[in-house]
C-alpha positions as protocol buffer text, in pm:
chain_id: "A"
residue {
  index: 1
  type: UNK
  ca { x: 2224 y: 1630 z: -1211 }
}
residue {
  index: 2
  type: UNK
  ca { x: 2208 y: 1487 z: -819 }
}
residue {
  index: 3
  type: UNK
  ca { x: 2171 y: 1163 z: -813 }
}
residue {
  index: 4
  type: UNK
  ca { x: 1814 y: 1072 z: -665 }
}
residue {
  index: 5
  type: UNK
  ca { x: 1860 y: 926 z: -353 }
}
residue {
  index: 6
  type: UNK
  ca { x: 1439 y: 808 z: -270 }
}
residue {
  index: 7
  type: UNK
  ca { x: 1276 y: 860 z: -541 }
}
residue {
  index: 8
  type: UNK
  ca { x: 1162 y: 1152 z: -789 }
}
residue {
  index: 9
  type: UNK
  ca { x: 826 y: 1180 z: -555 }
}
residue {
  index: 10
  type: UNK
  ca { x: 1037 y: 1204 z: -289 }
}
residue {
  index: 11
  type: UNK
  ca { x: 1292 y: 1401 z: -357 }
}
residue {
  index: 12
  type: UNK
  ca { x: 1136 y: 1634 z: -477 }
}
residue {
  index: 13
  type: UNK
  ca { x: 952 y: 1732 z: -126 }
}
residue {
  index: 14
  type: UNK
  ca { x: 1255 y: 1748 z: 8 }
}
residue {
  index: 15
  type: UNK
  ca { x: 1469 y: 1924 z: -230 }
}
residue {
  index: 16
  type: UNK
  ca { x: 1378 y: 2281 z: -80 }
}
residue {
  index: 17
  type: UNK
  ca { x: 1584 y: 2271 z: 179 }
}
residue {
  index: 18
  type: UNK
  ca { x: 1989 y: 2303 z: 160 }
}
residue {
  index: 19
  type: UNK
  ca { x: 2158 y: 2076 z: -100 }
}
residue {
  index: 20
  type: UNK
  ca { x: 2402 y: 1898 z: 138 }
}
residue {
  index: 21
  type: UNK
  ca { x: 2616 y: 1725 z: -214 }
}
residue {
  index: 22
  type: UNK
  ca { x: 2829 y: 1989 z: -185 }
}
residue {
  index: 23
  type: UNK
  ca { x: 2999 y: 1851 z: 170 }
}
residue {
  index: 24
  type: UNK
  ca { x: 2936 y: 1476 z: -1 }
}
residue {
  index: 25
  type: UNK
  ca { x: 2600 y: 1412 z: 115 }
}
residue {
  index: 26
  type: UNK
  ca { x: 2305 y: 1296 z: -76 }
}
residue {
  index: 27
  type: UNK
  ca { x: 2049 y: 1444 z: 155 }
}
residue {
  index: 28
  type: UNK
  ca { x: 1906 y: 1759 z: 210 }
}
residue {
  index: 29
  type: UNK
  ca { x: 1910 y: 2009 z: 534 }
}
residue {
  index: 30
  type: UNK
  ca { x: 1544 y: 2182 z: 581 }
}
residue {
  index: 31
  type: UNK
  ca { x: 1484 y: 2467 z: 764 }
}
residue {
  index: 32
  type: UNK
  ca { x: 1211 y: 2389 z: 1060 }
}
residue {
  index: 33
  type: UNK
  ca { x: 919 y: 2540 z: 883 }
}
residue {
  index: 34
  type: UNK
  ca { x: 1034 y: 2363 z: 594 }
}
residue {
  index: 35
  type: UNK
  ca { x: 1077 y: 1990 z: 811 }
}
residue {
  index: 36
  type: UNK
  ca { x: 720 y: 2091 z: 882 }
}
residue {
  index: 37
  type: UNK
  ca { x: 585 y: 2145 z: 574 }
}
residue {
  index: 38
  type: UNK
  ca { x: 753 y: 1840 z: 400 }
}
residue {
  index: 39
  type: UNK
  ca { x: 611 y: 1674 z: 686 }
}
residue {
  index: 40
  type: UNK
  ca { x: 267 y: 1738 z: 621 }
}
residue {
  index: 41
  type: UNK
  ca { x: 298 y: 1642 z: 245 }
}
residue {
  index: 42
  type: UNK
  ca { x: 465 y: 1278 z: 307 }
}
residue {
  index: 43
  type: UNK
  ca { x: 108 y: 1281 z: 554 }
}
residue {
  index: 44
  type: UNK
  ca { x: -107 y: 1322 z: 271 }
}
residue {
  index: 45
  type: UNK
  ca { x: 114 y: 1105 z: 49 }
}
residue {
  index: 46
  type: UNK
  ca { x: 127 y: 805 z: 290 }
}
residue {
  index: 47
  type: UNK
  ca { x: 503 y: 822 z: 319 }
}
residue {
  index: 48
  type: UNK
  ca { x: 647 y: 703 z: 661 }
}
residue {
  index: 49
  type: UNK
  ca { x: 929 y: 861 z: 818 }
}
residue {
  index: 50
  type: UNK
  ca { x: 1148 y: 646 z: 1014 }
}
residue {
  index: 51
  type: UNK
  ca { x: 1351 y: 950 z: 1175 }
}
residue {
  index: 52
  type: UNK
  ca { x: 1554 y: 1276 z: 1119 }
}
residue {
  index: 53
  type: UNK
  ca { x: 1933 y: 1401 z: 1195 }
}
residue {
  index: 54
  type: UNK
  ca { x: 1940 y: 1725 z: 1315 }
}
residue {
  index: 55
  type: UNK
  ca { x: 2243 y: 1918 z: 1178 }
}
residue {
  index: 56
  type: UNK
  ca { x: 2355 y: 2356 z: 1218 }
}
residue {
  index: 57
  type: UNK
  ca { x: 2493 y: 2539 z: 950 }
}
residue {
  index: 58
  type: UNK
  ca { x: 2794 y: 2754 z: 1122 }
}
residue {
  index: 59
  type: UNK
  ca { x: 3049 y: 2981 z: 913 }
}
residue {
  index: 60
  type: UNK
  ca { x: 2920 y: 2859 z: 608 }
}
residue {
  index: 61
  type: UNK
  ca { x: 2990 y: 2496 z: 707 }
}
residue {
  index: 62
  type: UNK
  ca { x: 2702 y: 2229 z: 739 }
}
residue {
  index: 63
  type: UNK
  ca { x: 2731 y: 1976 z: 1060 }
}
residue {
  index: 64
  type: UNK
  ca { x: 2532 y: 1701 z: 1215 }
}
residue {
  index: 65
  type: UNK
  ca { x: 2503 y: 1764 z: 1612 }
}
residue {
  index: 66
  type: UNK
  ca { x: 2458 y: 1382 z: 1629 }
}
residue {
  index: 67
  type: UNK
  ca { x: 2089 y: 1463 z: 1764 }
}
residue {
  index: 68
  type: UNK
  ca { x: 1761 y: 1273 z: 1616 }
}
residue {
  index: 69
  type: UNK
  ca { x: 1495 y: 1089 z: 1638 }
}
residue {
  index: 70
  type: UNK
  ca { x: 1348 y: 781 z: 1520 }
}
residue {
  index: 71
  type: UNK
  ca { x: 1022 y: 574 z: 1486 }
}
residue {
  index: 72
  type: UNK
  ca { x: 1010 y: 169 z: 1459 }
}
residue {
  index: 73
  type: UNK
  ca { x: 718 y: 88 z: 1344 }
}
residue {
  index: 74
  type: UNK
  ca { x: 541 y: -192 z: 1617 }
}
residue {
  index: 75
  type: UNK
  ca { x: 424 y: -558 z: 1562 }
}
residue {
  index: 76
  type: UNK
  ca { x: 99 y: -589 z: 1420 }
}
residue {
  index: 77
  type: UNK
  ca { x: 97 y: -174 z: 1369 }
}
residue {
  index: 78
  type: UNK
  ca { x: -153 y: -101 z: 1073 }
}
residue {
  index: 79
  type: UNK
  ca { x: -2 y: 48 z: 816 }
}
residue {
  index: 80
  type: UNK
  ca { x: -245 y: 373 z: 854 }
}
residue {
  index: 81
  type: UNK
  ca { x: -130 y: 435 z: 1209 }
}
residue {
  index: 82
  type: UNK
  ca { x: 268 y: 384 z: 1128 }
}
residue {
  index: 83
  type: UNK
  ca { x: 213 y: 627 z: 912 }
}
residue {
  index: 84
  type: UNK
  ca { x: 58 y: 894 z: 1158 }
}
residue {
  index: 85
  type: UNK
  ca { x: 259 y: 772 z: 1430 }
}
residue {
  index: 86
  type: UNK
  ca { x: 586 y: 829 z: 1332 }
}
residue {
  index: 87
  type: UNK
  ca { x: 482 y: 1179 z: 1089 }
}
residue {
  index: 88
  type: UNK
  ca { x: 357 y: 1337 z: 1448 }
}
residue {
  index: 89
  type: UNK
  ca { x: 677 y: 1183 z: 1672 }
}
residue {
  index: 90
  type: UNK
  ca { x: 847 y: 1377 z: 1380 }
}
residue {
  index: 91
  type: UNK
  ca { x: 664 y: 1699 z: 1434 }
}
residue {
  index: 92
  type: UNK
  ca { x: 629 y: 1663 z: 1794 }
}
residue {
  index: 93
  type: UNK
  ca { x: 1047 y: 1630 z: 1826 }
}
residue {
  index: 94
  type: UNK
  ca { x: 1103 y: 1941 z: 1543 }
}
residue {
  index: 95
  type: UNK
  ca { x: 864 y: 2173 z: 1727 }
}
residue {
  index: 96
  type: UNK
  ca { x: 988 y: 2090 z: 2064 }
}
residue {
  index: 97
  type: UNK
  ca { x: 1408 y: 2168 z: 1971 }
}
residue {
  index: 98
  type: UNK
  ca { x: 1509 y: 2419 z: 2132 }
}
residue {
  index: 99
  type: UNK
  ca { x: 1695 y: 2586 z: 1877 }
}
residue {
  index: 100
  type: UNK
  ca { x: 1511 y: 2764 z: 1619 }
}
residue {
  index: 101
  type: UNK
  ca { x: 1812 y: 2734 z: 1375 }
}
residue {
  index: 102
  type: UNK
  ca { x: 1869 y: 2421 z: 1394 }
}
residue {
  index: 103
  type: UNK
  ca { x: 1819 y: 2246 z: 1059 }
}
residue {
  index: 104
  type: UNK
  ca { x: 1677 y: 1895 z: 995 }
}
residue {
  index: 105
  type: UNK
  ca { x: 1782 y: 1582 z: 727 }
}
residue {
  index: 106
  type: UNK
  ca { x: 1441 y: 1396 z: 731 }
}
residue {
  index: 107
  type: UNK
  ca { x: 1421 y: 983 z: 653 }
}
residue {
  index: 108
  type: UNK
  ca { x: 1115 y: 918 z: 523 }
}
residue {
  index: 109
  type: UNK
  ca { x: 1046 y: 505 z: 435 }
}
residue {
  index: 110
  type: UNK
  ca { x: 1141 y: 491 z: 103 }
}
residue {
  index: 111
  type: UNK
  ca { x: 905 y: 197 z: 43 }
}
residue {
  index: 112
  type: UNK
  ca { x: 472 y: 177 z: -45 }
}
residue {
  index: 113
  type: UNK
  ca { x: 405 y: -58 z: 248 }
}
residue {
  index: 114
  type: UNK
  ca { x: 63 y: -217 z: 224 }
}
residue {
  index: 115
  type: UNK
  ca { x: -172 y: -439 z: 322 }
}
residue {
  index: 116
  type: UNK
  ca { x: -333 y: -709 z: 122 }
}
residue {
  index: 117
  type: UNK
  ca { x: -667 y: -592 z: 241 }
}
residue {
  index: 118
  type: UNK
  ca { x: -560 y: -208 z: 170 }
}
residue {
  index: 119
  type: UNK
  ca { x: -545 y: -341 z: -209 }
}
residue {
  index: 120
  type: UNK
  ca { x: -834 y: -524 z: -282 }
}
residue {
  index: 121
  type: UNK
  ca { x: -1072 y: -253 z: -85 }
}
residue {
  index: 122
  type: UNK
  ca { x: -832 y: 15 z: -352 }
}
residue {
  index: 123
  type: UNK
  ca { x: -990 y: -182 z: -614 }
}
residue {
  index: 124
  type: UNK
  ca { x: -1284 y: -250 z: -441 }
}
residue {
  index: 125
  type: UNK
  ca { x: -1306 y: 129 z: -454 }
}
residue {
  index: 126
  type: UNK
  ca { x: -1247 y: 167 z: -802 }
}
residue {
  index: 127
  type: UNK
  ca { x: -1476 y: -56 z: -920 }
}
residue {
  index: 128
  type: UNK
  ca { x: -1708 y: 98 z: -719 }
}
residue {
  index: 129
  type: UNK
  ca { x: -1595 y: 468 z: -886 }
}
residue {
  index: 130
  type: UNK
  ca { x: -1671 y: 348 z: -1230 }
}
residue {
  index: 131
  type: UNK
  ca { x: -2012 y: 275 z: -1164 }
}
residue {
  index: 132
  type: UNK
  ca { x: -2149 y: 605 z: -1297 }
}
residue {
  index: 133
  type: UNK
  ca { x: -1922 y: 621 z: -1670 }
}
residue {
  index: 134
  type: UNK
  ca { x: -2068 y: 251 z: -1737 }
}
residue {
  index: 135
  type: UNK
  ca { x: -2416 y: 286 z: -1693 }
}
residue {
  index: 136
  type: UNK
  ca { x: -2361 y: 617 z: -1959 }
}
residue {
  index: 137
  type: UNK
  ca { x: -2208 y: 425 z: -2199 }
}
residue {
  index: 138
  type: UNK
  ca { x: -2482 y: 85 z: -2135 }
}
residue {
  index: 139
  type: UNK
  ca { x: -2215 y: -118 z: -1986 }
}
residue {
  index: 140
  type: UNK
  ca { x: -2365 y: -380 z: -1730 }
}
residue {
  index: 141
  type: UNK
  ca { x: -2160 y: -388 z: -1387 }
}
residue {
  index: 142
  type: UNK
  ca { x: -2452 y: -626 z: -1199 }
}
residue {
  index: 143
  type: UNK
  ca { x: -2394 y: -967 z: -1178 }
}
residue {
  index: 144
  type: UNK
  ca { x: -2665 y: -1059 z: -1364 }
}
residue {
  index: 145
  type: UNK
  ca { x: -2601 y: -772 z: -1678 }
}
residue {
  index: 146
  type: UNK
  ca { x: -2188 y: -867 z: -1676 }
}
residue {
  index: 147
  type: UNK
  ca { x: -2042 y: -968 z: -2010 }
}
residue {
  index: 148
  type: UNK
  ca { x: -1764 y: -958 z: -2194 }
}
residue {
  index: 149
  type: UNK
  ca { x: -1730 y: -505 z: -2178 }
}
residue {
  index: 150
  type: UNK
  ca { x: -1748 y: -548 z: -1847 }
}
residue {
  index: 151
  type: UNK
  ca { x: -1511 y: -813 z: -1754 }
}
residue {
  index: 152
  type: UNK
  ca { x: -1254 y: -693 z: -1966 }
}
residue {
  index: 153
  type: UNK
  ca { x: -1280 y: -332 z: -1788 }
}
residue {
  index: 154
  type: UNK
  ca { x: -1244 y: -528 z: -1437 }
}
residue {
  index: 155
  type: UNK
  ca { x: -951 y: -739 z: -1560 }
}
residue {
  index: 156
  type: UNK
  ca { x: -727 y: -431 z: -1635 }
}
residue {
  index: 157
  type: UNK
  ca { x: -830 y: -286 z: -1310 }
}
residue {
  index: 158
  type: UNK
  ca { x: -725 y: -603 z: -1137 }
}
residue {
  index: 159
  type: UNK
  ca { x: -448 y: -608 z: -1333 }
}
residue {
  index: 160
  type: UNK
  ca { x: -298 y: -299 z: -1246 }
}
residue {
  index: 161
  type: UNK
  ca { x: -378 y: -270 z: -924 }
}
residue {
  index: 162
  type: UNK
  ca { x: -373 y: -579 z: -742 }
}
residue {
  index: 163
  type: UNK
  ca { x: -147 y: -796 z: -996 }
}
residue {
  index: 164
  type: UNK
  ca { x: 103 y: -537 z: -1021 }
}
residue {
  index: 165
  type: UNK
  ca { x: 167 y: -492 z: -695 }
}
residue {
  index: 166
  type: UNK
  ca { x: 225 y: -863 z: -599 }
}
residue {
  index: 167
  type: UNK
  ca { x: 430 y: -925 z: -915 }
}
residue {
  index: 168
  type: UNK
  ca { x: 731 y: -675 z: -743 }
}
residue {
  index: 169
  type: UNK
  ca { x: 703 y: -934 z: -439 }
}
residue {
  index: 170
  type: UNK
  ca { x: 699 y: -1274 z: -678 }
}
residue {
  index: 171
  type: UNK
  ca { x: 723 y: -1399 z: -995 }
}
residue {
  index: 172
  type: UNK
  ca { x: 427 y: -1660 z: -967 }
}
residue {
  index: 173
  type: UNK
  ca { x: 169 y: -1592 z: -1170 }
}
residue {
  index: 174
  type: UNK
  ca { x: -169 y: -1518 z: -972 }
}
residue {
  index: 175
  type: UNK
  ca { x: -511 y: -1593 z: -1055 }
}
residue {
  index: 176
  type: UNK
  ca { x: -719 y: -1341 z: -1219 }
}
residue {
  index: 177
  type: UNK
  ca { x: -1031 y: -1212 z: -1116 }
}
residue {
  index: 178
  type: UNK
  ca { x: -1391 y: -1348 z: -1134 }
}
residue {
  index: 179
  type: UNK
  ca { x: -1184 y: -1689 z: -1273 }
}
residue {
  index: 180
  type: UNK
  ca { x: -1219 y: -2031 z: -1088 }
}
residue {
  index: 181
  type: UNK
  ca { x: -966 y: -2254 z: -1124 }
}
residue {
  index: 182
  type: UNK
  ca { x: -1001 y: -2646 z: -1158 }
}
residue {
  index: 183
  type: UNK
  ca { x: -814 y: -2717 z: -860 }
}
residue {
  index: 184
  type: UNK
  ca { x: -591 y: -2497 z: -674 }
}
residue {
  index: 185
  type: UNK
  ca { x: -250 y: -2724 z: -582 }
}
residue {
  index: 186
  type: UNK
  ca { x: -11 y: -2538 z: -820 }
}
residue {
  index: 187
  type: UNK
  ca { x: -156 y: -2139 z: -807 }
}
residue {
  index: 188
  type: UNK
  ca { x: -97 y: -1854 z: -642 }
}
residue {
  index: 189
  type: UNK
  ca { x: -437 y: -1619 z: -501 }
}
residue {
  index: 190
  type: UNK
  ca { x: -618 y: -1412 z: -334 }
}
residue {
  index: 191
  type: UNK
  ca { x: -785 y: -1553 z: -18 }
}
residue {
  index: 192
  type: UNK
  ca { x: -1017 y: -1412 z: 239 }
}
residue {
  index: 193
  type: UNK
  ca { x: -960 y: -1516 z: 641 }
}
residue {
  index: 194
  type: UNK
  ca { x: -1355 y: -1591 z: 733 }
}
residue {
  index: 195
  type: UNK
  ca { x: -1443 y: -1709 z: 1072 }
}
residue {
  index: 196
  type: UNK
  ca { x: -1473 y: -2046 z: 1120 }
}
residue {
  index: 197
  type: UNK
  ca { x: -1431 y: -2145 z: 749 }
}
residue {
  index: 198
  type: UNK
  ca { x: -1071 y: -2027 z: 723 }
}
residue {
  index: 199
  type: UNK
  ca { x: -870 y: -1919 z: 390 }
}
residue {
  index: 200
  type: UNK
  ca { x: -996 y: -1955 z: 125 }
}
residue {
  index: 201
  type: UNK
  ca { x: -996 y: -1861 z: -243 }
}
residue {
  index: 202
  type: UNK
  ca { x: -1148 y: -1511 z: -346 }
}
residue {
  index: 203
  type: UNK
  ca { x: -1357 y: -1564 z: -674 }
}
residue {
  index: 204
  type: UNK
  ca { x: -1477 y: -1177 z: -701 }
}
residue {
  index: 205
  type: UNK
  ca { x: -1737 y: -915 z: -550 }
}
residue {
  index: 206
  type: UNK
  ca { x: -2043 y: -951 z: -599 }
}
residue {
  index: 207
  type: UNK
  ca { x: -2319 y: -662 z: -558 }
}
residue {
  index: 208
  type: UNK
  ca { x: -2631 y: -737 z: -369 }
}
residue {
  index: 209
  type: UNK
  ca { x: -2778 y: -440 z: -229 }
}
residue {
  index: 210
  type: UNK
  ca { x: -2533 y: -209 z: -299 }
}
residue {
  index: 211
  type: UNK
  ca { x: -2228 y: -231 z: -535 }
}
residue {
  index: 212
  type: UNK
  ca { x: -1973 y: -466 z: -477 }
}
residue {
  index: 213
  type: UNK
  ca { x: -2155 y: -539 z: -145 }
}
residue {
  index: 214
  type: UNK
  ca { x: -2066 y: -895 z: -94 }
}
residue {
  index: 215
  type: UNK
  ca { x: -1791 y: -1099 z: -219 }
}
residue {
  index: 216
  type: UNK
  ca { x: -1751 y: -1462 z: -365 }
}
residue {
  index: 217
  type: UNK
  ca { x: -1547 y: -1760 z: -251 }
}
residue {
  index: 218
  type: UNK
  ca { x: -1473 y: -2158 z: -325 }
}
residue {
  index: 219
  type: UNK
  ca { x: -1474 y: -2388 z: -73 }
}
residue {
  index: 220
  type: UNK
  ca { x: -1196 y: -2647 z: -150 }
}
residue {
  index: 221
  type: UNK
  ca { x: -1217 y: -3017 z: -74 }
}
residue {
  index: 222
  type: UNK
  ca { x: -846 y: -3199 z: -150 }
}
residue {
  index: 223
  type: UNK
  ca { x: -762 y: -2804 z: -333 }
}
residue {
  index: 224
  type: UNK
  ca { x: -1015 y: -2850 z: -538 }
}
residue {
  index: 225
  type: UNK
  ca { x: -1387 y: -2641 z: -522 }
}
residue {
  index: 226
  type: UNK
  ca { x: -1657 y: -2825 z: -424 }
}
residue {
  index: 227
  type: UNK
  ca { x: -1852 y: -2512 z: -359 }
}
residue {
  index: 228
  type: UNK
  ca { x: -1935 y: -2151 z: -402 }
}
residue {
  index: 229
  type: UNK
  ca { x: -2052 y: -1926 z: -182 }
}
residue {
  index: 230
  type: UNK
  ca { x: -2196 y: -1562 z: -164 }
}
residue {
  index: 231
  type: UNK
  ca { x: -2089 y: -1367 z: 155 }
}
residue {
  index: 232
  type: UNK
  ca { x: -2174 y: -1051 z: 292 }
}
residue {
  index: 233
  type: UNK
  ca { x: -1845 y: -773 z: 282 }
}
residue {
  index: 234
  type: UNK
  ca { x: -1955 y: -641 z: 620 }
}
residue {
  index: 235
  type: UNK
  ca { x: -1663 y: -751 z: 872 }
}
residue {
  index: 236
  type: UNK
  ca { x: -1401 y: -929 z: 639 }
}
residue {
  index: 237
  type: UNK
  ca { x: -1242 y: -583 z: 445 }
}
residue {
  index: 238
  type: UNK
  ca { x: -987 y: -636 z: 684 }
}
residue {
  index: 239
  type: UNK
  ca { x: -918 y: -1031 z: 600 }
}
residue {
  index: 240
  type: UNK
  ca { x: -755 y: -1039 z: 265 }
}
residue {
  index: 241
  type: UNK
  ca { x: -388 y: -1223 z: 172 }
}
residue {
  index: 242
  type: UNK
  ca { x: -212 y: -1406 z: -47 }
}
residue {
  index: 243
  type: UNK
  ca { x: -171 y: -1752 z: -51 }
}
residue {
  index: 244
  type: UNK
  ca { x: 148 y: -1757 z: -249 }
}
residue {
  index: 245
  type: UNK
  ca { x: 209 y: -2131 z: -382 }
}
residue {
  index: 246
  type: UNK
  ca { x: 574 y: -2209 z: -404 }
}
residue {
  index: 247
  type: UNK
  ca { x: 581 y: -2584 z: -514 }
}
residue {
  index: 248
  type: UNK
  ca { x: 602 y: -2765 z: -179 }
}
residue {
  index: 249
  type: UNK
  ca { x: 404 y: -2535 z: 43 }
}
residue {
  index: 250
  type: UNK
  ca { x: 217 y: -2242 z: 74 }
}
residue {
  index: 251
  type: UNK
  ca { x: 302 y: -1910 z: 185 }
}
residue {
  index: 252
  type: UNK
  ca { x: 17 y: -1657 z: 340 }
}
residue {
  index: 253
  type: UNK
  ca { x: 95 y: -1348 z: 281 }
}
residue {
  index: 254
  type: UNK
  ca { x: -96 y: -1042 z: 476 }
}
residue {
  index: 255
  type: UNK
  ca { x: 108 y: -702 z: 316 }
}
residue {
  index: 256
  type: UNK
  ca { x: 395 y: -603 z: 74 }
}
residue {
  index: 257
  type: UNK
  ca { x: 698 y: -364 z: 86 }
}
residue {
  index: 258
  type: UNK
  ca { x: 749 y: -161 z: -282 }
}
residue {
  index: 259
  type: UNK
  ca { x: 1088 y: 51 z: -350 }
}
residue {
  index: 260
  type: UNK
  ca { x: 910 y: 392 z: -433 }
}
């Protein structure tokens, strides 16, 4: 059985090609058609491409031609742009390569990259998606209807869609969803960077006109909540971050990377 190179999911896409294990290489060589199809699958799954190497098959022996293409993520480049730009470069390179019998060794970025904002918007989308099911079983989800049954569901989603991803990057405990702490001096928490206010703790999503279209925040004074506000989410969707409290100082984390 071959060793997993990237992850079961990534290896399943690449293993349609010729295994290079007999040549001492834990990888696969794909034809032009296979490589282009694999790149489309990577795009659908949100997996960027670091680059590719070109190989040739002569007299039953596979060898590298030393032709290659690579992509370096630009500073400030969004995750979606990174995925599309890196894969489009690989597609264009393969289509333009002069040999129709060349083989390609694709090198995906085997880390899952996500901004804290993307993670939080995914969590919000999950809350929105279960509203019909909550209504079927008469579990209140609007602000004045929420009780323990709703809280348990929301906390479970938050734990698995948000906290779990941050725990890969830190051993510190994250303040839970919908909870307000007496003070935030030694707490790590999801925050939001609001123009003219600054970085403040995020408490929860609130409903005003549509499901979960607002946010509740805490205004701190000397790391203690002094005021709570409900603001429209509109225009703040990409302003989330993670405040990692290390005791003597705090790190502001805007994105995470997790091995797939």
